[in-house]
C-alpha positions as CSV (number, residue, x, y, z in Angstrom):
1,M,136.5,93.1,101.8
2,V,135.3,90.8,99.3
3,E,136.0,91.6,95.9
4,K,133.0,91.3,94.2
5,R,132.8,88.3,90.9
6,K,132.4,89.7,87.8
7,S,130.0,87.7,85.1
8,V,131.4,86.5,81.7
9,A,129.3,89.2,80.3
10,Q,130.5,91.8,81.9
11,E,133.8,90.5,81.7
12,A,132.9,91.3,77.9
13,G,131.6,94.5,78.2
14,K,127.7,93.5,77.7
15,P,125.3,93.7,79.9
16,I,123.9,91.3,81.9
17,E,120.4,89.9,81.5
18,Y,118.6,86.9,82.5
19,L,115.5,86.5,80.7
20,K,112.7,83.8,81.9
21,Q,115.3,81.7,83.4
22,D,114.7,79.1,85.9
23,L,117.0,80.4,88.7
24,R,115.7,78.6,91.8
25,G,118.2,77.7,94.8
26,Q,121.0,79.9,92.8
27,D,123.7,81.3,94.9
28,F,124.7,84.6,93.9
29,G,125.9,86.2,97.0
30,D,129.4,88.7,96.4
31,E,128.5,88.8,93.0
32,D,128.4,92.1,90.8
33,L,125.9,92.1,89.3
34,S,125.2,96.2,88.5
35,G,123.1,96.9,85.9
36,A,121.5,93.3,85.4
37,R,118.2,92.7,83.7
38,F,116.3,89.9,85.6
39,E,112.7,89.2,83.5
40,G,110.2,86.8,84.0
41,C,112.9,84.9,86.2
42,D,111.8,82.3,88.5
43,L,114.4,83.2,91.9
44,A,112.3,81.1,94.9
45,G,115.3,79.7,97.3
46,A,117.9,81.9,95.2
47,T,120.1,84.3,97.9
48,F,122.0,87.5,96.5
49,R,123.4,88.1,99.8
50,H,126.1,90.6,99.8
51,A,126.0,91.0,95.8
52,D,126.3,94.3,94.2
53,L,122.6,94.6,92.7
54,S,123.3,99.1,92.2
55,A,121.0,100.0,89.1
56,A,119.7,96.1,88.5
57,T,115.9,95.5,87.2
58,F,113.4,92.9,88.4
59,A,110.7,92.9,85.8
60,H,107.6,90.3,86.4
61,C,109.9,87.5,88.4
62,T,108.5,85.3,91.0
63,A,110.3,84.8,94.3
64,F,108.4,82.7,96.3
65,A,107.1,79.1,95.8
66,V,105.5,76.5,98.3
67,D,106.4,72.8,98.4
68,P,103.3,71.3,97.6
69,E,104.7,67.8,99.5
70,S,106.2,69.2,102.4
71,N,104.4,72.4,102.7
72,D,107.9,74.2,103.2
73,A,108.3,78.0,101.4
74,A,111.2,79.1,99.4
75,T,111.8,82.8,99.5
76,V,114.6,84.7,98.0
77,S,117.6,86.9,100.0
78,F,118.4,90.3,99.7
79,A,120.2,90.5,102.5
80,Y,123.0,93.1,103.1
81,A,123.3,93.6,99.2
82,N,123.8,96.6,97.6
83,L,120.6,97.6,95.7
84,K,121.4,101.7,95.2
85,E,118.5,102.7,92.1
86,A,117.7,99.3,91.7
87,R,113.9,98.6,90.4
88,F,111.7,95.7,91.4
89,E,108.3,96.2,89.1
90,D,105.6,93.6,88.9
91,C,107.5,90.8,90.7
92,D,106.4,88.7,94.2
93,L,108.6,88.8,96.5
94,T,106.6,87.9,99.3
95,A,108.4,86.9,102.7
96,A,111.8,88.1,101.0
97,N,114.4,89.4,103.3
98,F,116.5,92.6,102.1
99,S,117.2,93.3,105.9
100,H,119.8,95.2,106.2
101,A,120.4,96.3,102.3
102,R,121.7,99.6,101.4
103,T,118.7,100.8,99.3
104,Y,119.2,104.4,98.5
105,D,117.0,105.1,95.5
106,L,115.7,101.6,95.5
107,L,112.2,101.3,93.8
108,F,109.0,98.8,94.3
109,R,106.1,99.1,91.7
110,N,102.8,97.3,91.8
111,C,104.8,94.2,93.9
112,Q,103.9,91.3,96.3
113,L,105.4,92.5,99.0
114,Q,103.4,90.8,102.0
115,G,105.8,89.5,104.7
116,V,108.5,91.5,103.4
117,D,111.9,92.0,105.9
118,L,113.3,95.6,105.0
119,S,114.2,96.2,108.4
120,N,117.8,97.7,109.1
121,C,117.9,99.1,105.6
122,D,119.9,102.0,104.8
123,F,117.7,104.3,102.6
124,S,119.6,107.4,102.9
125,L,122.5,109.0,100.9
126,P,125.6,110.4,103.4
127,I,126.5,113.6,102.0
128,G,129.6,114.7,104.4
129,D,128.3,114.3,107.8
130,S,124.8,114.5,107.4
131,H,122.3,111.5,106.7
132,D,119.4,113.6,106.2
133,L,118.8,112.5,102.4
134,A,116.6,109.3,101.5
135,R,115.1,107.8,98.4
136,F,112.5,105.0,98.4
137,T,109.7,104.6,96.3
138,M,107.0,101.7,96.7
139,N,103.7,102.5,94.8
140,G,100.5,100.3,94.3
141,C,102.3,97.3,96.3
142,N,101.3,94.9,99.2
143,F,103.2,95.1,102.3
144,A,100.9,93.6,104.8
145,Y,103.2,92.3,107.5
146,G,106.0,93.9,106.3
147,D,108.8,94.9,108.3
148,L,110.6,98.8,108.3
149,T,112.2,98.7,111.6
150,N,114.9,100.7,112.4
151,T,115.2,102.3,108.9
152,F,115.0,106.4,108.1
153,L,112.2,107.4,105.1
154,K,112.4,111.0,105.5
155,G,110.4,112.4,102.6
156,C,110.0,109.1,100.8
157,E,107.1,108.0,98.4
158,L,105.0,105.2,100.1
159,T,101.6,105.6,98.1
160,E,98.4,103.5,97.4
161,N,99.8,100.5,99.1
162,R,97.9,98.1,101.2
163,M,100.2,98.0,104.6
164,I,97.8,96.3,107.1
165,E,100.1,94.8,110.0
166,A,103.1,96.2,109.0
167,V,105.8,97.1,111.3
168,F,107.4,100.5,111.8
169,N,109.4,100.2,115.1
170,N,112.2,102.7,115.1
171,C,111.0,104.1,111.5
172,V,111.2,108.0,110.9
173,L,108.8,108.7,108.3
174,A,108.5,112.5,108.6
175,D,107.2,114.7,105.4
176,S,106.9,111.3,103.6
177,D,103.9,110.8,101.4
178,L,101.8,107.5,102.1
179,S,98.3,108.7,100.2
180,G,96.0,106.4,99.4
181,S,97.2,103.5,101.4
182,D,96.1,100.9,104.3
183,L,97.6,101.5,107.3
184,N,95.5,99.3,109.3
185,N,96.3,97.8,112.2
186,V,100.2,99.0,111.8
187,S,102.5,99.2,115.2
188,G,105.3,101.6,115.7
189,R,107.2,102.5,118.8
190,P,108.7,104.7,118.2
191,L,107.1,105.6,114.9
192,D,107.8,109.8,113.4
193,L,104.9,110.3,110.6
194,S,105.4,114.1,111.2
195,G,104.5,116.2,108.5
196,A,103.5,112.9,106.4
197,D,100.7,112.7,103.7
198,L,98.0,111.1,105.1
199,R,95.2,112.2,102.7
200,G,93.0,109.2,101.6
201,T,94.8,106.8,103.6
202,T,92.8,104.2,105.8
203,F,93.8,103.8,109.8
204,N,92.1,102.8,113.0
205,N,94.9,102.9,115.6
206,L,97.2,106.3,114.7
207,D,97.1,107.2,118.5
208,P,98.8,110.8,118.7
209,R,99.7,109.9,121.9
210,Q,101.9,107.5,120.9
211,I,102.8,108.2,117.5
212,D,103.8,111.6,116.4
213,L,101.7,113.0,114.2
214,T,102.4,116.9,114.3
215,G,101.7,118.6,111.0
216,V,100.4,116.0,109.4
217,R,97.9,116.5,106.4
218,L,94.7,114.6,106.8
219,G,91.0,115.0,105.1
220,L,87.9,116.2,107.3
221,T,86.8,112.9,107.8
222,Q,90.5,111.5,108.8
223,G,90.6,114.6,111.4
224,L,87.5,113.7,112.8
225,Q,88.5,109.9,113.1
226,I,91.5,111.3,114.8
227,L,89.2,112.8,117.3
228,D,87.5,109.7,117.9
229,I,90.7,107.7,118.6
230,L,91.3,110.2,121.4
231,E,87.6,110.3,122.6
232,I,87.3,113.5,122.0
233,I,83.7,114.5,121.4
234,V,82.8,117.6,119.0
235,D,79.5,119.3,119.3
236,P,78.2,120.7,116.1
237,D,76.3,122.9,117.7
238,A,78.6,124.2,120.0
239,D,80.2,127.9,119.8
């Protein structure tokens, strides 16, 4: 197991802070950045692969840029990082890679997450032999074209998000709160939404013949929309 590298600030017992710094292309791989604060930083092209970012905070950071000459995109990678209790607020993380990260109690609020890869992330907190406790919050974000393949998100909060064209292959969202989100054109097989709160969501292809919608909470209009997807004709004048 690789030992995480400590910063000079950590060695001195001080908090790690990066305030309005240009960190483009920097390699933070394998570093111990637990509890660090990144505010107003440019992280395009940076990598935090395998870094310890537990309880770290990212606020008003930009992690996406396009070269005007080559048209190449520079993104950020958090693949395989420890992001337990990490916080991202008001950040542009377009196309960022979080694949295989440890992410129990990860929070995204008001972030640009278009095309973000959260596949194979571990949002659970193992207790004994049980892996049924998960915690994840995504609120007010643009997660269009994002990927949550192979994730367990039972009872998690994903509210008021734009999630069009998002991918949920082998994803468990049972008992989760997705209220107020845009779920148009999402895909996922299998996808478990049993017991989820879908009130106030918009959707056009949640087919209960292919997606587990047992016990979901819906508004009346949404319920009629599900019947329409099933091509069930409701006669209001019939007994």
